[in-house]
N, C-alpha and C positions, 0 to 999 in steps of 0.2 A: 602317419599313415591315414588317420582320421581326418586331420586337416586338408592333405592331399585328395582324399577321396570326396571332402566336401566341394571340390571343385569340378568335380565329374569322375566317372568310371575310370579304372586303370587297371592295367595287367600286373600280374605278380613281378615282373621283371622291371616295369615303369615305379613301381612302388617300392622296389628294393634299390632301385639305382642310385638315388643320392644319399641313402641310408649306409652307417660304417657298420653293418652287421653282415652275417652270411645269409645265403639265401635261405636255408633252414630255418633260422631264427625269424625271418621275416614271415615264413609260412606258418611258424607256430604262433606268431602275433596275428597273422590274419585268422586263424583257425580259432583262437579264443575270441576275437572280436565277431567271427560269424557264430560261433555258438553263442554267444550273448544277444544276438540278434541285432547287432549294431551295423553290421554288414551283410549283403549277401553276394553270392559269386554265381558266375555261369562259365561254363567251360565250352568252348567252341574249338574243335580239333585239339592241339595242343596247347592253346592259350585259355588262361582261366583268368577272368576279368572280374574285378570286385567293384560294389557300388555300395555307398552308404545308404542307410534305411532310415529316411528322416522321421518316420512316426516312433522309432525305436529310440529317437534322440530326445523326445519330449520328456521322459522322466528324467533324463539327465540335466535337460535345461530347467527343470524346477528345483532339481537338488542343488543346481548351481545358482539360481535365482535366490533360494532360502540361504544358502551361505553368503550370498552377497548381501541380502539385506541385513542379516545378522551382525557381518564385519561392519557394514555402514552405521548401524547402531552404535557399536563398539568405538569406530572411529569418530563417530559426532561426539559421544561422551568424553572421549579422549580430548577432541579439541576444545571442548566447553570447559574441561579441567584445566588444560593448559592456559586458555585465556583467562582464567579465574586466578591462576596463578603469577600474573604479570606485574 
């Protein structure tokens, strides 16, 4: 859902369409994302549209970057070790 919303706003039915889950399950996921602030929604008539909140993604990006940096150091050390054992 987050991947889809990163390409632009989408209605609940548009988000649910490609997923192998029930509409209530999709709504539950969207409520969790909305309560965390990662997405926001707007209801016009009977259609609720969701969009990603880019500012809320920044802490997630920092967390991923920190994990990536840590893993890169570990992989570099593993590569050095494997090179030394040849």
